[in-house]
N, C-alpha and C positions, 0 to 999 in steps of 0.2 A: 765923475766917476762913475762907475758900473753901477746899475742900477739893478741887483742880484734880484729883486723882488718883480722884475719884468722878463728874466728868465722864465726857460720850460720849467726845472728844475724846482726853482722856487715857488714857482705856481702851485706844484706837486705837493710840496711842504706846508703851504696855506691850507689846500684842499686837504690833508691829511689833520692839520690841527683843526682845522673848522669843522669836521665828522666825528673827532676827539669831543670836542668842546660839546659838540650835540650829545653825541652817546654820554655825558657828565651829567649835561641837564636831563635827557630821557631818564637816567636810571635816579637821580634824585627825584625826579616827580613819578617816578614809577613808587619810590619808598614812600612816597609820603602821600601815595592813594592806596600804599597797601594798608592790610588785604582790602580787598573789593568784594570777594567771595568766599567762599568756605573752602576750609585748607583741608589733606587730608595727610594724615601722617599714617606710612605703610608701615608692617611689622611685621619681622619675616620669620615669626615663631605662631604659634597656636594660640588661640584663647584661655588667656587665665592666665598666661605664663607671667615673667617678671615683666619680658620687654611688652607685653600687651597692658597690662598693668599699668605700668611705668608712663606710657600712652594717652592710657585712658587718664590716669591722675594729671597728667599735666596738659593733657588735650582740653578740660573740663578749667583747669585754671586759666587758661590762655585764652579759651573763647572769651571770657570776660572781659578781659584786658583788650582784645581785637575787635570785640564787639564784632565775632565772625563763627558759625560754625566751624569746629572742629569734629571729622570724622577720622574714625580708627580703621585701618583696614589690615584685616591679618593675612599676609599671603605666605604660609609656612611650606616645608620642603623641602628636599635636596641639603637639608644643616644649613638653610637659610638665605640659600643661593636664588631660589625662586624669589624673593620677595627684595632681597640688593639688585639682582639684574634688570627686576620690572621697575623698581626705583631709579634706580640709572639711568633709563631711556625717557626719563619723565622731560618736559619742559622745565627748563631753569628758569622758571617765572615765580619759585618760592610759594607756591600754592602744591607740590607734595613735597613733604618732610619725610625722614628715613629713622625711623628708631634702631640703629642697629647695638649688636651685641659683639662680645669678642667673637663667634663664632665669624665675626666679617674680618679679621684680620688673619685668622687662621687656613682658611677657606680659599687666602688667595696662595697658602703655600702647597696645600693639601689636594688641590685639583691641578692636575697640568694645563687643562686651560677654563679656568672659572669665567662666567659668564660675565664676569665686571673688573673692574680696574681701581685701586685706588683714585686715581687720576679722574675718573667717572662723577667723582662727590668734593661736595664744599665742606669743610666741617662747620657745625656751626656752635655747639659746647658738650663738652666729657659733662653727661649728668650724673653719675654713681659708677663706683667701684665696689663690689661685695667679695669677702675671701671666699674660697671655697674650705671644706670641711671633710678633714681624714675622718675618717669612722671606721670601726671594726663589732664586730661580734662580741657580744660581752664575753663570752666562752674562750674568744681568741687570747692567748698567753701574751700578747704585750698590752702595754697602759702608754705608752709615749713614744717617740718617732724615734731615739735612740736601741728602744729595747727592738722596735719593728727591721730597725735595718742589721741588727746582732742575729736577731731569726732568719731575715731572710739571706744571710753570709751563710749561716748555719744549715738551713733547708735551702740551698740552689732551686730556682725552678719549683717550690713546693707556695708558693703564696700569690694568689692570684688579686688582682685589683678592679673591681667594677667602674664604671664611668656610665654616663647618659650617651656614648655615641662615639665612633672614631673621628677623631683628630681636634674633640672639642675641649674648651679649655680642663674638663677634668680630666680628661684622658692625658692632657699633656701635664699637667701638674703630677699624675703619676710617671709618666717619661723623663720629666727634669728630676725628681728624685729616685730614680733608678740611674741617670747619668752624674748626680753628683754624687750619689750616696757607693756606688760601686757594684750596686746590686743589680738581681734580675726577677723581677716580679713580674707577671704575665697577665695583660690587659686581655678584660672578657667585657666586651663592649655589649650595653641593652638598648632600645628603642624608647627608654625613657627614666628620670630618675628615682619613680614609683617600682617600676618593674625590678632596678637595680637593688634598689634598699630592700625591697621584699624577700629576695632572692641570697642579701645581705644577710637579715636577720634568721632567715631559713638554714645558712651556713653553708650554700653551695658558692658562696666566695669567703675570702678571709678579712678584706678590706675595701670599701667604697673611698671613690672622692668626690663629691655631692657639692649641690648648690647648699650655701646655709638655709636659705626657706624649706627646702625640701627634706632637708634633717633637724634642722631642731625638734620641731613635734618630738623624735623618736629617740632623740638625747637626752630631751628631759622628759620624757617617760620612762627612760634605762632601757627600749630596745634596742640602743644602740649608744657604743661608749664612743664618746669626743678622743681622740690622741692629738689634734692640733688643727689650726687654719693655716690656712696658704699664704695670707701674708704680713709682710713685715711685723705690722704692728696687731696686736689683738683687738680680738670683735667686740664691740658694745656689747654684742647680742650673748654670747660666753665668756667674759671676760677673764675666768678663770681658768681658759684651756689656752694652755702654751701656742707659739709660735711653732712652725717647722725650724723655722733659722736658726730659734731662740733653745731650741729642742734636739739637737742632730745635725743641722745642717745648715750652717750661717750662711748668708747669704741669698736661702732659697725667698722666691718671691712668685708667687703667681695669684691672680684674681679675674675674677670676672670684671666686666663692666660695660656702661649700657652711654650711648649718646647719640646726639640728633645729627645728621648730616641731610644735605638739600643736591641736585643735580650740580654737579660742576656748571659754572659758567650764571649762575643766579648773579643778580647783580648785587656789588656788594654793600650797597645803603639797606637791602633787603637782609643779607648777611647780617648784617648789625644790627639792624631792630630785632630781628629773631632771636638770636642772643642778650637782645635784655630782655627781651619779654620771659625767655624760658629763665635768666637770673633771677628775674622778680618775683615766678612761681614758685623758685626753689628757696627763696626767703620767706614764702606763705608758712605760716607755724603750720596747718592744717595740711597744707600738702606734704611739708617736708616729712610731717610725723609718718604720713603715709606711704612716702616712699625709701623710707629707714625702715622698715619691717623687715625682720633677718638679717638682720647687721649691713644692709645697705649703706656708704659710706660718701654723701650727697657731696659733690664738686665744682661743679658751676665752671669757673674760667672762660679764656679767650678764644676763637677760633685756631688761632694760631697757636695755641696751647696744646688744644684735641687733635690738631694735627699732627704738633711734633709725639705727642703720646702715643696715637696710632701709629706712627712710623714706628717707632722704636717695638711696637707692639708685633707688628707683621714682621719683623727682623730676627725677634726674640722665637717669636710662632715658627717662621722660615728654619730657625737655625734647629729645634726642637724637631720638627717635622723630617728633614733631612737626619740628621743624627738617629732617631727612633726608626727610619724606613717607615714611617706610618702611609698608610697606602687608603684612600675612601672606599667605604661597603658600594 
């Protein structure tokens, strides 16, 4: 009988199997020793924002679990592209984490040549989703989404809606409403939610799509009125405010999100270890309380579930960017 293991192809196969086995042992050993030095969480937004807050709250919690310092590094600019491009090029060793928000998926369609690709990252966990809120100046003569749609149809091109920037989730929320309702509200972008909401109070625009964190105090003080939240379920922060879907546009769904990635190629055992560490952090009552401020809903789950979530988000944003003809500023 011919000895296949003595042929050159067989020796090649044995060599490949040997290398693969060695890689398994190396990866397992790396995960067992991980982490052996400080971990960095890159945030593509400015200090004090939700992404920065999430990174710092979670970083403090996982420091005690992993017994290593966790450093938060804010790299804002270009709608999140600067921080994402930096994290994408980091060594895939588990020592550089990336706290992404929903601009991560939108930018892949908004920019003709984005400085990163979805394939540059390996998912760890979806941390939270949060509703946007549709707010209006108290003197604007609509009180719900059905009335807003009727008003916009009766006054073509007379309704301006504001957001915190071109191509972000708040902007696309307005474009989705335009598309589903068959209306034409004109987008007015601002460089911050604070500026947009200030202009809304001053009646320079009629409608605003905002993060819950930024708008909630103004709604509670009566300076703005809430028309609806953009998620399929009502927000715990404003349980009496209906959803867009239940008040005029069935099937409407837009949300912000935050999740953690690492560079592609990070060993699977390290990815799994990080997933467990973040899952344990979300179970901590004090950590959860800090993260849920402003209507954030904590999610968790597996890397695979997060990957599926982001892929769907990328597809939805691509469709909206194309149909609305959105261009980066």
